[in-house]
C-alpha positions in Angstrom: 148.1 111.0 13.8 145.9 114.0 14.1 142.8 111.7 13.7 144.0 110.0 16.8 144.6 113.1 18.8 141.3 114.4 17.6 139.5 111.7 19.6 139.2 113.6 22.9 137.5 110.5 24.6 140.4 108.4 23.8 143.0 111.0 25.0 141.2 111.5 28.4 141.2 107.7 29.0 144.9 107.6 28.1 145.6 110.5 30.5 143.6 108.8 33.4 145.5 105.3 33.0 148.8 107.2 33.2 147.5 109.0 36.5 146.4 105.8 38.0 149.6 104.0 37.2 151.5 106.9 38.5 149.4 107.1 41.8 149.9 103.1 42.1 153.5 103.3 41.8 153.9 106.3 44.0 151.6 104.3 46.7 153.4 101.3 46.4 156.7 103.1 46.9 155.5 105.1 49.8 153.9 102.1 51.5 157.4 100.5 51.2 159.0 103.2 52.9 156.4 103.7 55.6 155.4 101.6 58.5 151.8 102.5 58.0 149.8 102.8 54.7 148.6 106.4 53.4 145.4 108.0 54.9 143.5 107.2 51.8 144.4 103.6 51.6 143.9 103.3 55.6 140.3 104.8 54.8 139.6 102.3 52.2 140.9 99.4 54.3 138.6 100.6 57.2 135.7 100.6 54.8 136.4 97.5 53.7 136.8 96.0 57.1 133.7 97.3 58.3 131.9 96.0 55.3 133.2 92.6 56.2 132.2 92.8 60.0 129.1 94.1 58.9 128.2 91.0 56.7 130.1 88.5 58.7 128.5 89.3 62.1 125.0 88.1 61.3 126.1 85.4 59.3 128.5 84.1 62.3 125.5 84.9 64.6 123.3 82.8 62.5 125.8 79.8 62.0 126.5 80.0 66.2 122.7 79.8 66.6 122.1 76.8 64.6 125.0 75.2 66.3 123.6 75.8 69.8 120.2 74.5 68.5 121.8 71.4 67.2 123.9 70.9 70.7 120.6 71.9 72.6 118.6 69.0 70.9 121.3 66.5 71.3 121.4 67.5 74.9 117.6 67.2 75.3 117.8 63.7 73.8 120.8 62.5 75.9 118.8 63.8 79.1 115.8 61.9 78.1 117.9 58.6 77.6 119.6 59.1 81.0 116.2 59.8 82.7 114.8 56.5 81.3 118.0 54.7 82.6 117.5 56.3 86.0 114.1 55.3 86.0 115.0 51.7 85.3 117.7 51.6 88.0 115.2 53.0 90.5 112.8 50.2 89.5 115.2 47.4 89.7 116.2 48.7 93.2 113.1 48.6 94.1 112.4 45.3 93.0 115.6 44.3 94.3 114.3 45.5 97.9 111.0 44.0 97.4 112.5 40.5 96.9 114.8 40.7 99.5 112.2 41.6 102.0 109.9 38.8 100.6 113.0 36.5 101.0 113.3 37.3 104.6 109.7 36.8 105.2 109.6 33.5 103.6 112.6 32.5 105.8 110.7 33.4 108.7 107.6 31.9 107.9 109.2 28.6 106.9 111.6 28.9 109.9 114.5 28.6 107.8 117.6 30.5 108.8 120.6 30.8 106.7 120.8 28.9 103.5 123.8 27.9 101.4 123.7 30.9 99.4 123.9 33.3 102.3 127.0 34.7 103.2 128.9 38.5 104.0 132.2 39.2 102.8 135.6 40.4 104.6 138.1 42.2 102.4 141.8 41.4 102.6 145.1 42.0 100.8 147.7 39.2 99.7 151.0 39.7 101.6 152.9 36.7 100.5 152.8 34.2 97.6 156.2 32.5 97.2 157.4 31.2 93.7 157.8 27.7 94.9 154.0 27.2 96.0 152.7 30.0 93.5 149.8 27.8 92.1 149.1 26.3 95.6 148.6 28.9 98.2 149.2 32.5 99.6 148.8 34.1 102.9 146.4 37.2 103.5 146.5 39.8 106.2 143.3 39.1 107.7 142.8 36.2 110.6 141.1 35.4 113.5 140.9 38.8 115.2 138.8 39.8 112.0 136.4 36.7 112.0 138.4 34.5 109.5 137.7 30.9 110.0 139.1 27.7 108.3 137.6 26.3 105.3 135.9 29.8 104.5 135.9 30.4 100.7 138.0 33.2 99.2 137.1 35.2 96.2 139.2 37.3 94.1 137.4 39.5 91.2 134.5 37.5 89.9 135.4 34.2 91.0 136.4 31.6 93.5 140.1 31.3 94.2 140.4 28.7 97.1 139.3 28.3 100.6 141.1 29.4 104.1 143.3 26.4 105.2 145.0 27.8 108.3 144.1 30.9 110.5 146.4 32.9 112.7 145.7 35.9 114.9 146.4 38.5 112.2 146.8 36.6 108.8 145.8 33.4 107.2 146.9 30.9 104.4 144.7 30.0 101.5 145.0 27.0 99.6 144.0 27.6 96.1 141.7 26.1 93.6 144.5 25.4 91.3 146.3 23.2 94.0 146.7 19.7 92.4 148.2 18.0 95.7 146.5 14.7 96.5 145.7 15.7 100.0 144.3 19.3 99.2 140.4 19.7 99.6 138.4 19.2 96.1 135.8 21.8 95.3 132.1 20.6 94.8 130.8 22.4 91.7 128.0 22.5 89.2 127.3 23.5 85.4 124.4 25.0 84.6 123.5 23.5 81.1 120.6 24.3 78.4 117.0 23.7 79.8 118.2 24.6 83.4 119.6 21.1 83.9 122.5 21.0 86.4 125.5 18.7 86.1 127.4 18.3 89.4 130.9 17.4 89.9 134.2 18.2 91.5 137.4 20.1 90.3 140.1 17.3 89.9 143.1 18.8 88.2 144.6 22.1 86.9 146.4 22.7 83.6 149.2 25.5 84.4 150.0 25.9 80.6 146.5 26.8 79.6 145.4 28.4 83.2 142.3 26.1 83.1 140.8 24.0 85.6 139.5 20.3 85.0 136.5 18.7 85.9 137.0 14.8 85.7 135.3 11.7 86.1 132.0 12.8 84.5 129.8 10.0 83.2 126.6 11.7 83.0 125.4 12.3 79.5 124.0 15.5 80.0 125.0 17.8 77.2 127.8 20.3 78.3 128.3 23.5 75.8 131.1 25.6 75.6 130.4 28.7 77.8 128.1 27.2 80.3 128.8 28.7 83.5 130.4 27.0 86.3 129.7 27.8 90.2 130.0 26.0 93.4 127.4 23.6 94.4 127.5 23.7 98.4 127.3 19.9 98.3 130.6 20.1 100.2 129.1 21.6 103.1 131.8 24.0 103.5 131.7 26.4 100.5 128.3 28.3 100.0 126.3 27.5 97.0 126.4 29.8 93.9 129.9 31.3 94.0 130.9 32.0 90.4 134.1 29.7 89.3 134.2 30.5 85.8 132.8 29.1 82.2 133.3 25.9 80.5 135.9 26.3 77.4 136.1 22.8 76.1 134.7 19.4 76.8 136.9 16.3 76.0 137.4 12.8 77.2 139.6 11.2 79.8 142.9 8.9 78.6 140.5 5.8 78.5 137.8 7.3 76.7 135.1 6.3 79.0 134.2 9.4 80.8 134.2 13.3 80.0 136.7 15.8 80.8 135.5 19.5 81.3 137.8 22.4 81.0 137.0 25.4 82.9 138.6 29.3 82.2 138.5 30.7 85.8 136.8 34.0 86.2 139.5 35.1 88.5 143.3 35.6 87.2 145.1 33.1 89.4 148.1 34.5 88.3 147.7 37.9 89.4 145.9 38.0 92.8 146.3 41.0 95.2 142.9 41.8 96.9 140.6 39.1 98.0 137.3 38.9 99.5 136.5 36.0 102.3 132.9 34.7 102.2 131.6 34.2 105.9 128.6 32.4 106.2 125.3 34.2 107.8 
């Protein structure tokens, strides 16, 4: 026992530990009773907080710098891509203007006036469409006062939907391309096939279940593929040439197996028509 207490260093260590535990206990009890920590603890916390800020501030600055540099590089690349697209758009516009000017000059040189592909548009809204004639006709809010005339083609969205069948002073009746009545006008169309070959025909029927137009009585051996574009041919003398109608969805045979039947998916939604454009020949 005397040897144990004769070791002065060990005694000093034990005393320091006892004092440290006592200070820690006192500090905890004081902290629990006070709303703010003691002055010494506050000083220590301030020193630690200052050290954290001293280290974190430059690190955050470096991190934000890298992020800003990355964003700047991305912005630069996007800007270059947009400038390239703008340059291409300007070139396309200039080319279109040159082609339009050249087309007018050629018409003047050849003394050709308006062609089957030349037309302007008059926009109109659908004001009436009854359930009993839903697939055959509708009424628009433009008429003779707006320059509408009978047999003018009517377009909705991307494709042809019909022609004007009756014109009043302030409204007009439109017969739809899906009209299957025997006395309705048939639409002369053409299919642009592979290799620039063109197949002409007329719309003969409409399948309401599949919402497809039918081009029947085709005896030509020209190859027709799914996805071929269908447009007006202008051969009827009423509807201008080149108005888009839709695409070929299927090619089949008629009931006798002698002629082809081409099923066409219309570009316009014939069941949902609110705004239309009437094509006026120039």
